C-alpha positions as CSV (number, residue, x, y, z in Angstrom):
1,M,-15.5,9.0,3.5
2,P,-15.5,6.4,0.7
3,G,-12.2,5.8,-1.0
4,L,-10.0,7.5,1.6
5,T,-8.2,4.8,3.5
6,H,-6.6,7.1,6.1
7,M,-9.9,8.7,7.2
8,D,-12.5,7.2,9.5
9,E,-16.3,7.5,9.1
10,E,-16.2,11.0,10.8
11,G,-13.4,12.3,8.5
12,R,-10.7,12.0,11.1
13,P,-7.3,10.6,10.4
14,R,-6.7,6.9,11.2
15,M,-4.0,4.4,10.7
16,V,-5.0,1.7,8.2
17,D,-5.4,-1.7,9.9
18,I,-2.9,-4.1,8.3
19,S,-3.1,-6.7,11.1
20,G,-4.9,-9.2,8.8
21,K,-2.4,-8.9,6.0
22,S,0.4,-11.5,5.4
23,D,4.0,-10.7,5.6
24,T,5.6,-10.6,2.1
25,Q,9.0,-9.6,0.8
26,R,8.8,-5.9,0.1
27,E,11.2,-3.7,-1.8
28,A,11.2,-0.1,-3.0
29,Q,13.7,1.8,-5.2
30,V,13.8,5.6,-5.2
31,K,16.0,8.1,-7.0
32,G,16.7,11.8,-6.6
33,V,19.2,14.4,-7.8
34,V,21.2,17.2,-6.1
35,S,22.4,19.7,-8.7
36,M,25.2,22.2,-7.9
37,K,27.9,24.3,-9.4
38,A,30.7,22.4,-11.2
39,S,33.2,23.8,-8.7
40,T,31.2,22.4,-5.8
41,L,31.0,19.0,-7.3
42,K,34.8,19.1,-7.9
43,L,35.3,19.8,-4.2
44,L,32.9,17.1,-3.2
45,K,34.7,14.6,-5.4
46,K,38.1,15.5,-3.9
47,G,36.7,15.4,-0.4
48,S,37.8,19.0,0.1
49,L,34.6,20.5,1.5
50,P,34.8,22.2,4.9
51,K,32.3,19.8,6.6
52,G,34.1,16.6,5.5
53,D,33.2,13.5,3.5
54,V,29.8,14.5,2.1
55,L,28.7,11.2,0.6
56,A,29.7,9.1,3.7
57,V,27.6,11.4,5.9
58,A,24.7,11.5,3.5
59,Q,24.7,7.7,3.3
60,L,24.5,7.4,7.1
61,A,21.8,10.1,7.2
62,G,19.7,8.3,4.6
63,I,19.9,5.0,6.5
64,M,19.0,6.6,9.8
65,A,16.1,8.5,8.1
66,A,14.6,5.3,6.7
67,K,14.5,3.8,10.2
68,K,12.8,7.0,11.5
69,T,10.2,7.3,8.8
70,P,7.2,6.4,11.1
71,E,8.3,9.2,13.4
72,L,8.3,11.7,10.6
73,I,5.3,10.7,8.4
74,P,1.9,10.7,10.1
75,L,0.0,7.3,9.9
76,C,3.1,5.5,8.5
77,H,3.4,2.0,10.1
78,P,6.6,1.2,12.0
79,I,8.0,-1.9,10.3
80,Q,11.2,-4.0,10.6
81,I,13.6,-2.9,7.9
82,G,15.8,-5.7,6.5
83,E,18.1,-3.5,4.4
84,V,18.7,0.1,3.4
85,K,21.1,0.8,0.6
86,L,22.1,4.2,-0.7
87,Q,24.3,4.7,-3.8
88,F,25.6,7.9,-5.2
89,S,26.7,8.6,-8.7
90,L,28.6,11.8,-9.7
91,D,27.2,13.2,-12.9
92,E,29.9,15.6,-14.0
93,A,28.2,16.6,-17.3
94,N,25.2,17.9,-15.4
95,S,27.1,18.9,-12.2
96,A,25.0,16.7,-10.0
97,V,24.9,13.9,-7.5
98,E,22.4,11.2,-8.3
99,I,21.0,9.3,-5.3
100,A,19.6,5.8,-5.5
101,A,18.0,4.3,-2.4
102,T,16.7,0.7,-2.0
103,V,14.8,-0.5,1.1
104,K,13.8,-4.1,1.7
105,S,11.6,-5.6,4.4
106,L,9.5,-8.7,5.2
107,A,6.4,-6.9,6.3
108,K,2.6,-6.4,5.9
109,T,3.0,-3.0,4.2
110,G,5.3,-1.5,1.7
111,V,8.6,0.4,2.1
112,E,8.1,3.3,-0.4
113,M,7.9,5.9,2.3
114,E,11.1,4.6,3.9
115,A,13.0,4.7,0.5
116,L,11.6,8.2,-0.3
117,T,12.6,9.5,3.2
118,A,16.1,8.0,2.9
119,T,16.6,9.7,-0.5
120,A,15.2,13.1,0.7
121,V,17.3,13.2,3.8
122,A,20.4,12.1,2.0
123,A,19.8,15.0,-0.5
124,L,19.2,17.4,2.4
125,T,22.5,16.3,4.0
126,I,24.4,16.9,0.7
127,Y,22.8,20.3,0.6
128,D,23.7,21.1,4.2
129,M,27.3,20.0,3.8
130,C,27.8,21.9,0.5
131,K,25.8,25.1,1.2
132,A,28.8,27.0,2.6
133,V,30.4,27.1,-0.8
134,D,27.3,27.0,-3.0
135,R,24.0,28.7,-2.4
136,S,22.5,27.6,-5.8
137,I,22.2,23.9,-4.9
138,K,18.9,22.3,-6.0
139,I,17.2,19.1,-4.8
140,E,15.3,17.7,-7.7
141,N,13.2,14.8,-9.0
142,I,12.8,12.6,-6.0
143,R,10.6,9.7,-7.2
144,L,9.7,6.1,-6.8
145,V,11.2,4.1,-9.6
146,K,10.2,0.5,-8.6
147,K,8.4,-1.4,-5.9
148,S,7.5,-5.0,-5.3
149,G,5.7,-7.2,-2.8
150,G,2.2,-7.3,-1.5
151,K,-1.1,-7.3,-3.3
152,S,0.0,-5.0,-6.1
153,G,3.0,-7.1,-7.0
154,E,5.8,-5.4,-9.0
155,I,5.4,-1.9,-10.3
156,T,8.2,-0.5,-12.5
157,L,8.0,3.2,-13.3
158,E,11.4,3.6,-15.0
């Protein structure tokens, strides 16, 4: 099937052959938002939620998720990850936690999926740890904001 890199000649899924590509420094930055009630954000900020330190657990979950990406996303190449960094900002005006994930690697393929997975799982962890006090939590706007390395060079989306 012309133009579909993850399909073979018979229309079956295949992993793209990256063996001939050179290793280059790769980086991806992803952001996402978890919106909640102001009262929930206040409890999170004070560390008073029943399940404990939400952001510490979400940070660890995001790092672990980035490392497990090839086990979760079909046809995603396992790569050696050099760094996974998650940062959280509390947006009190909008009653939200902003997540920023950065993943770096020296590899033959990009790390966008690892950064997206890290952000999504960190967001899910925040949801899980806060849901006992707030059923209105929303996970929103998970998106790639920047990537670099490889043939396409640097791409900045925000």
